[in-house]
N, C-alpha and C positions, 0 to 999 in steps of 0.2 A: 798029773792029770794029762789027758790025752787030748787032741785038738778038737774031737766031737764034744766033749764036756765043756771047754772053752767057749765054743760057738753057741751052745744051749744055754750057757750062763749070760753071754753076750747078749742073745737074742731076748732073753727074760728081763735083763736089764734095760734093754731099749723099749720094750714094752710097756715095762713099769714106767720109765721116763715119760713115754708118750701118754700113758694114762694120767700121770700126775699134771704133765703140761696142758691136756686138753682144756681145762678151765681158762687157763691163762690165754690161749689162743683163740677162744670163742668171741663172737661179737655179740653178747647179750645186752650190753649197754648201750648199743647204737639206737636203739628205737626209741629213747629219751629225747624230746624235743627241748629246745632252749626254753620255750614257754611252760613246759612241764617243771624244768628244773627251776624257773623263777618262781612259779607256784609254790614249789617245795621250799625254797628260800624263804619265801613270805611266811609261810606256815611254821616254818621252823623260827623266824623272828618273833611271830606273834606269840608262839610258845615261849620264848625268852622273856618277852615282855610281861606275860602273865606270872611267871616264875618270879621276875623281879618285883613285881606288884604285891604278890604274896610275902616274899621276904621283907618288902619294905613295910608292909602293914604289920608283920610279926614284929619287926624292930620296934616300931612305933609302940606297939601295945607293951612291949617289954621295956620300954622306956629308954632304949638306946639312940633313938633319933629324936631331936628337938621338933617342937611342932611346926616351927616355920620351915625348916628344912624339909620335913615331911610333906607338907603342902605344896612346896616347889618341886620336889622330886616326883611326888605322886601326880601333879599336874601334868609335867613333861611326859611322864610314862604313859599317862592316859592319852595325851594328845598324839604321841608316837604310835601307840596301839591303834587309835582310831584311824590314823593314816593308813596303817597296814591292813586294817580291815577293810578300807574303802578300796585299796588296791587289789585286795583278794576278791572283793565282790565285783570291780571292774573285769578282773581277769576271768571270773567264773561267769559273767555275763548278767549278774543280778544287780539291782540297784536299790534294793531294800525298800522300795515304794509299792512293790508288787503285792505285798501282803499287808493288808489293813491291819489296824490295832484291834477292830472288833473281831476279824476273822482270827486273829492270833488268841483273843480272849475265848473265843468259841472252841478253837482248837485245844487250849490248855484246859478248859473244863471239861472236854470230852475225853481227853487223855486222864484227867483226874477221875472222871466217873468209871472209865475203863478199868483203871488201877484199883479203884476201890471194890469193883466187881470181881476183880481178879484175886482179892484177898477174902472171898467168899462171905462179904458182908451183905446181910439181908437188906433188901430195899425198905425205906421206911415211908414209902408212899409216895404222895406228891406234895407239893406246897399250895396252901389254900389260896395263897396271893397270886401266884404266877403260873402255877400248874406244872412246873417242872418237877422231875424225880429228885427225891432228898434220900439220904442214907438213913438207916437206922441209927439212933443216937444223935443225930444232928438237932442242934438247940435252933439254929438259924438257917434259912435257905441261903446257899451260896450264890444263887443268882440274884435275887431282890433284896435278901437281907431281912425278911419278914420272919417273926418269931413262930416256931413250930410247936412250941408247947400249948397245951389246951387252954391254960389259965392265963397265958400271957406273962408269966413270969420267967 
């Protein structure tokens, strides 16, 4: 090989090395703050607690865990999970008191009604007792519990 070929190979090698090393030299991770990292750790811990609860419930259902051990471990996991959720709420700036129970019920009922309409189910009219919309095939009003059948059976 002559000197020109060696220089071309060396130049291509340096370009390939620079291309491969570029992600390692970048500062893509510097935008993450300590608060974001802490929130991510809390969310990961929450997921671990939920997985542990599911595993514990499964083991109890299969008879692998005694009732007394199950209750003690479940109580500890639930209290730890509640503490983590409080920390996540504090970090995100929500207290949980901002949404009332009634507002939550209304939101759930609205979502259920929207999902029912999404399944192309025909409307069954309105409830004679409360006047809210009911779905076809419903036997009782989901809002007030009144019977929707004509003869009351």
